[in-house]
N, C-alpha and C positions, 0 to 999 in steps of 0.2 A: 782975134784976141788970143793972147797966149795963156794957155792953161798952166796952173801951178801943179807940180808933180811931187809925189811923196814916195820915198824909198825906204824899205826896211833895211835898217843899217846893219842888224846882227840877228840873223835868223836863229842861230844856235842859242844865243842868250835868251831870246824870247821863248824858245821851246823849253829850255831848262826851267825858266821861271814858271811857265805853265805847269810843267811836270811837278815842280816842288809844291805849287799851290794845290794841285790835284791830290798829291800824296797826303799833304796836311789835311785836306778836306776829308779824304777817305779815312785817315786815322781818327779825325774828330767824329765822323759819322760812325765809324766802327766802335770808337770808345763809348759814344752815346748808346749804340746798339747793345754793346756788352753790358752797359749800366742798366739798360732796360731789362735785358735778359736776367741779370743778376737780381734786379728788384723783383721780377716776376718769380724767380726761383725762391727768393726770400718770402714773398707773399704766398705763393701757391704750394710750396713744399716745406721750407724751414719753419715758417710761422703759420702753417695751415690751420692747426688746431686753435691757435690764439684768435685768428681772425674769423674762423668759423664760429667760435664761441661768441665773439662780438656781433657777428651777423645774426646769430640765433637770438642773442639778447634783444636785438632790435625787432626780430621777426617773431620770437617765441617769448611769451610772458608766463611767469608762474604766479598764479593768483591763489591766495588763501581762501579756504571755504570754512565759514564759521560752523561750529557744531550746534546741534539743538540742545538748549539748556534743559537739564533734568527737571521734571515737574515735582510738585509737592502735594501730597494728598493727606486727608484726615484718616481716622481709624476705619471709616466705612468706605474709603476709596474716593471720597468727594474731592474734586480739584480745588486746592487752595491757591496754587500758583501754577499757571500754565503759559503757553505760548500761542499767540494769535498772529495771523498774517497781516501785514501792514505795508503801506507804501510811503517812502520818504523822498524828498528832493535833495540830492547830494551834489556837492560841488568839490572838484579837485583843484585846489589853489594854484598849483604850478601850471595848469593848463588854461588858466584864465588870465588874460592880459590886463584888463582893468576891472578889478573886483567891484568897486563902487558902481560903475556903470552897469555891470552885469546884474547886480542886486536891484538897481533901479528898474531895469528893463523887465526882470522877473516879476517885480512888484506890480507891473502894469498888466500882467497876465493872471496871476493868482495873488491873493491877499497875503502879504508878509508884514507882520507887525514890527515896530521899532525894537521891541523887546527881543524878538527872534533874531533880528539882525545883530543886535548888541551881544547876545549870547553866542551867536555863530562866530563873530569876529574875535571874541574872547577865547573861544574854544580852539580856533585854528592856530593860535599862538603856541599851543602845546601839542599840536599834532604835526606829523611829517607832511610836507606840502604835497607829496605825491599820493597821499591817501585821501579818499573821499570823506567829506564831513557833511552830515545832514543840516540843511538850512531849516527845513520844516518837516516834521514827522506827522504820521497819521493823516496823509492826504485823502481827501474824499474822492469818490469816483469821478465827480465832475472836475475837480482840480487836476486829476491825472489826465483826463481827456483833453482839457484845455491846454496844458503845457505840452503834451505829446505833439500837438499840431505845430508848435513853434520850436520844438527841441532842436531842429537843425540849425537854428540861429545861435545856439549856446554851446560852443565847444567846452568840454570840461564839466558840463551840467547834465545830470541824468536822473531818471526816476528809478529807484531801487526798491525791489520787493524783498522783505525779510520778515523774520518772526520776532515779535516784540513781547515782552513779559506782560502778563495780565493777571490781576487778582480778582476773581469773580465775586468774592465776599467783601472786597474793599476794606473798610476800616475795622472790621471785626477781628482781623488777625494781624494787624500791623505790627504790634510789639513782639509777637512771637515769630511769625513767618518773616517779617521784615520786608525789604524791597530792594530792587536793583536800580541803579542810576547810571548816568553817563560816566565813562572813565575820565577822571580829571588828572591834573599834574601829580597830585599826591598818590593816586592809584598807580600811575605809570612808574613813579619812583619805587614804590613797593614791589611792583612786578619785576622791575629791573634788579632790585636788590635780591629778590628770591629766584632770579634766573627763569622767570615765567613769561617774559615779555613776548617771546616768539609765539607762544601758544595763544596770545591774544591779538595776533596780527589782523584778524578779521572781526574781532569782537568790539562792540561799542559800549556795552554795559557790563557792570560788575556789581556783586552783592555789596550793599551798603550797611545793612542792618539785619539783626535777627538771624534766623536760620539761613537766609540768603547769603549772609556774609560769613557765618561760621563754617558752613559747608561749601564755600565757593569752589574749592578745588574739586570736589566731587560733582557738583552741579554743572560746572562749566563744560566738561568734556575735552576732547582733543581736536585741535584744528586740522582740517584736511587741506588739500591743494589740488590745483589742476593746471596743466600746461596747455596753453592755447596759442594758436598762430594768429598774428594780427597784421593789419596793413599799416601804411605810414601814418594813418590817422588813429591808430590804436583800436580800430574796430576789429572785433573778433571774427576771424574767417572760419576757424574750425578748432575743435578740441582734439589735442594730441594724446593726453593721458590724464588720469585722475586718481588721486588718493583720497578716498572718502573720509570725512570726519567721523569721529567717534562721539556719539551722543553722551550727554552727561548722565549721571546716576539719578534715578528717581528716589525721592525720600518719602517715607511713610511715617506720619506723626501719630501719636496716641490721642491727640486732641479730637473731641467730638464736636462737629459743627453745631448741632442743636444745643448742646450745653453752652457753647460759646455765645450763640445768639441769645440764649436765655440770660446769660451773665450781663450782656449789654442792656437787655430789656429791663432787668431788675435794677441795675444801678442808675439807669436813666441819666439825669443831669448831675448826679453825685460824683464826686471825685473819689477814686479808690481802686481796689483790685480784688479780683476773685481768682483763686487758684485751687484746682483739685488735682490730687496725685494718688496713684495706686501705690500703697506702702509696700507692696510685695516686690516691686522692681523699679520704683521711681518714675514710672511713666506718667506724664502730665496729661490729664484729661481735659482740664480747662486752664486757660492762661490768658486772662483778660485784664487789661489796664484801661481805666477811664479817666479823662477823655482821651480820644484817639483821633486819627485823621486818615484820609484815603491814600494808600501807598501808590495808587496808579498815577497820582500827580507827579511822582518823581521819575517815572520810567523813561519818559522822553524829554526830561528837563523841565523842572517846575519854574513857573514865572516868578519874578521877584515879588510881585504883589501877593501871590498865594503863599510864598515862603515867609514873607514878613508877617502875614496874618497868623501863620502857625507858630513861628518862634516868638512872636510878640504877645501871644495870648497869656494872660495871667494864670490860666488854668494849666499851663505847661503840658500840652498834649504829647510832646515828644519825649516826656519822661516816662520810662517804663516802670510803673509803680509796682509791678510784680517783683522785679529784681533790683530796682534802684530806689524804690520808695522806702525811706528810713523812718520807721514809726516806733515810738515807745511800745514794746510788746504788751505792756500793762499786765493784767492778771492772767493772761494766757500762758505765762511761764510759771505760774504757781505750782503746777504738778511737778515740773522739773526740780524746783527748789525743795518741795516736800520730799521728793525721792532722794535728793542729796542729803537732807537732814536725817532721813531714815537710815541711809547707808552709813552716815557718820556716827550714828547712835545718839544724836542729840535729842531725838524724840522716838517714840514707838507709835504703833497704830492707835494706842489708847491714851497717849499723852494729851492733857488738856491745859489750856491757859485761860485766864479770865480776860474777857474783852469788854471794857467799860465804854468803848467808843473812842478811846484815844490811847496813845502810847508815847513815852518819852525815854530817852537814854538813861539807864539806871545810874544812880549815884552822881548825877551831874545837876547842880543847882541852876535854875534859870533857863533850862533847855526848853525849846518850843515843843509843843505837843503835836505829834503826828496823828492825824485824825483817820477814823474809819469812814467808809462811805455811808455806813448806817449810823446816824447820830447817837442813838442810845446803845450801840454796841450789840454784839451777838451773845453775850453771856459767856458761859463756859464752852470752849471750842476745842475739838480734836481735829486731827488731820482730815478726816472725812468731811466734817462740816466746814472746815476752812476752805476747801476746794469747792464744795457744793454751793455754799453761800458766798464764796469769794471774800473771806474775812481778811481785811488788810492788817489788822493788829497782829494776827498770828504770824504774818510774814515780815512785819517790821522786826518782831522779836527774833524770828529765825535768821534773818539777814544779819542782824547785830551779832548773834552767836556764831554764825558760820564764818563771817568775815569775807572781805572781798576776794582774798586769794583763793579760797575754796570755791566761791561762786563763779569766779572768772574761769578757773581751770575746768570746772564741771560744765559750764555753759559752752566752752570751746569744743568739748567732746560732742555736743549736740549740733555743732556747726555754726554757732553764733560768732560774729566777729570775723568771718572768713567767707570766701567764695564757696558756693555750694557745689560747683562743678556742672551746673546746668549748661546745656549746649547752645548758649549765645554769649557774645562778648559783653553785652551791656548789663553789667551786674555790679552792685556795690557790696562791700564787706560789712557795711553798717558798723556798729560799735559794741563790742563786748568789753566793757571798761575793766581796767586793772590799775594797779599802782603805777606800773611802767607806762601805761598809756597816758594817764593824767600827767605824769611827770614830763613826758615828751610833748604832750599837747599844750599844757598850760604852765609848765615849769613850776608846778605846785605839788606838795605831797598829798597823799590820800588821807582824808579825815574820816573818823568813825561816822560822822553824820552823813557822809557821802553814801555810805553803804545802805542806810535805812530805806531810801527811795528805790534802790536797786531791788529790794525784796518784793516790791509790787510792780516790777518792770517799768520803772520810771527813772528819773535822774538822767544819768549819762547813757543808760542802756538803750540802744535802738536795734531794730531788726527789720529785715525785709520780709514780705509775705512768703517768698520762696524759702527763706530760712525757717520760718515758722512751720511751713509744710514739712520740711525735712526733719525738724526736731520733733514734731508731733508723730511723724512716721516712725522715728526712733523709739518713742514711747510705745506705740502700737506694736512694734517688732521686738519689744523687750530688750533693747540695747543694740539691735542690728541696725547700722546706719547705712541707708541707701541714698545715693545721689540722684537728684531729679534729672529727667531728660525729656526732651521733646520728640526726638527721632528714635523710633523703636525698630526700624528696618529700612533696608535699601534694596533697590532693584537695579542691577547692572547687567546689561546684555541678556535681559530676560530671566536672570537668576536672582531670587530673593534671598537676602541674608539678614538675620536679626542682629541688631546692635547689642553689645553686651551691657548687662547691668553692672554698675560700679558700686562697690562696697568700700566703706571706710572701716577703720579700726573699731571693733565693737565696744560698747560701754559696759564695763564690768560692774555689777552690783552683787555684793556678798550674799544677801538673802533674796532669792528670786521672788519671794512673796511680796516684797516691796513694790514690784511692778504692778501686781494685782491690786495693791492698796490704792495707788494713785489712779489706775485705770477704772477701778470700781467707783472711786469718788467722781471721776469725770462722767461715768454713767449716771450717777445720782444727780449730777448737775442738770442733766437733760430730762431724767425720768422721775425724780422725787418731787413731791408736791411743793417743797420749798427750794428746789433747785433754781438757779438764776436763768436757766434756759428752758425751763419747763413750759412756759406759756407758748414759746415758739414751736415746740414739738408735740403739742397735744394731738392725740389721735393719729400720729404717724404710724404707717403700716410696717415699718422696719425699726429695728433697734439701733440706737446710735448713742454716742457719748461726745462730750465736748467741754469747752471752757470759754466763758465770756470774758471780755476785757473792755475797760473804758480808759483810754489814754488821755490824761489831763495835759493840756498844752501850755499852761501857765500856772504859776504858783498862787495860791490864795493865802491871805493873812490868816493867822490862827483863829480869829473869830469871824472870818468872812464866809458867807454862804455863796454857793455857785448858783446863779440864776441865769439860765440860758438867754433870756430876752435882753439881759444887760451886757452880754458878751458879743463882741464882733465875731462874725461868722468864721473868720480865719483862725480864731483862738478857741473855738468850741471843741469839745472833746471828740476824739476819734473813736469810732465804734469798731471793736475787734471781736472776732470769733474764730476758734479752731475746733474742729470736730472730726469724727470718723464714724464709719458704718460699713456693714453691720457690726454690732459690738462683738459678736461671737467669732467672726472671721472677717476682719476688715478688708475691704477692697477699694475703699476710697477715703482719703483724708482731704478735708476742705478747710480753706482759710479765707476769711472775709475781712477786709479792711476798708472802712468807709470814713473818709475825712470829714471832720467837723459835723458829724451826724448826731452825736450824743452817746447815750449808753449802749454798750455792746449787746445786752440782753434784749433791748427793745428795737435795735436798728440793724445789728449785724447778724444775730442768730436767725431772725425770720428770713433773711436772704439765703443763709445756708440751708434752711429748711426747704425753700423753693427749689434750690439747686439739687438737693438730695432727692426730693420728690420726683424731679424729672429724670435723674440718674436711674432710679429704680423703676420708674414708669417706662423708660425706654429699654429696660432689660440689660443695661450696660454692665450690671454687676456680674452677669454670667457670660458676657461676650468675650472677655479676656481670660481665656483658659490658659494659665501659665503652666509651663512644663518644667520639670526639674532639670531638663537638659539645656535650658536656656543659658547662653554664655554669660559668664560673670567675670569681673575684673576687680581685684583688690587694689585700693590706692591708699597712700599714706594719709593719715588724718591731717587735714589742713593742706 
């Protein structure tokens, strides 16, 4: 069989083709090699710093470290607000694939309520997804142990230990000390607006009320940080460096725990307020509003049920009656009006008027009679008797002769109708009425009849207990006006510094003896046999002075008698009392306001007596030895 034979027709052409292909291949391989070398040069040399930073970002994490919040103490160093260790179950949303499934599985291990899940889901909407958010706070030791066994099944879920705010005395100090709560959307916006958001990178709570809110910047401290090396699962391998946080400033209050507890005990179920102040520097010794509530409920997030119970109460426990309660001051302001009339020369110490038990506007036919609290009247009354026995007729006449312009201007000097400057944000100005005020509020002119009730602290005039304390201190100080304050000192980095006393423009009275006239009359109110507060202070071992007041909450017809059993409780008179002691060198001013309790002499003065008994029994009158070198600040009146 013949075989087929093949012959290479052109050896030279085939060789050239191979050579060309080889050269092209070499050029391609060389080009790719040069490209690889160029890319290596770019990665390892030109962009070394950039990619090293990216690498470190994956390998090294900077974690914020929260500072310890400053503590709050009373005058004796007792802890009013501190920090306690607690465990919480935290979830990082961006590390969790299926949130609902994760929550369901967690619920099989430890108990998670529907309310906690609802609050958690609402909260993560306003937090960055790479930040942990607590699902359940204050885990028990058993819950910590049970979840730890299964933690490997839950990426992005961890048990975190931290310090949480705690208020050892609970509801006793809520309205003064306040409380902290979880940072919400509104808080975040405020922090961003004030450029403080970075300092709260590791903080979950912020001051919401009282001292906690007013001194938030001092209490919070400065956030620290640490650099840590992590693996691909974000588990920390080692700590590289640390910048420790700076703890917040500790605050020292002038409030005494025992006086505060006594205030709550005495008020019992009654609504009202008790405030005690040192007239020498404005330090508040008692600051109690009733009813109240437990601030610890808000620290880790209050449940909807508990919150609804508080805000839905008809007794309004969230109202700070010390600074927001607007009460007619009633007869407690008669000393100020007497002082004004003396200074204006309308009366002298010996001027008398006849009190038949009623008064009407002179030379006006058909006018209603304004009645005195004593049906038969007090007879002939001078300024001493008008204060001692609280004669209304004397002050109807004075108010009419003084006019609203003089009364409003003088009352403003004592702090009525304005913020007192007390160091919490929750405060009302109340009302020091004037022509301009009525025109703005009711679009009506001021009538002469409007002024009459103002003379006995009724009508449009309202005041807060803290305003009454400030104004009474101004009487005691003979015109020196001192603003009230809760915080009297701060400790930062182990160094204690006293906070300054704040003074307003003094009240100038032409004849200094007029101060003695009204103060002596207040002394007689407590110590004379016919004084309205005599019964409450019988056998007291200290000297004191004061003024009772009964604030009528609705008007009676001219011939109608007030019978408490026929009046709904919410319309019954408020009992008021202002006082100070010792009379010779006052170290305490006390104000008591009890809602719907009746007469001030029978219901408010006895409460003041009990508070003063404890004050002197504890020796607090000698505890605050004020020095002349204490810092002071002058502020504009108003």
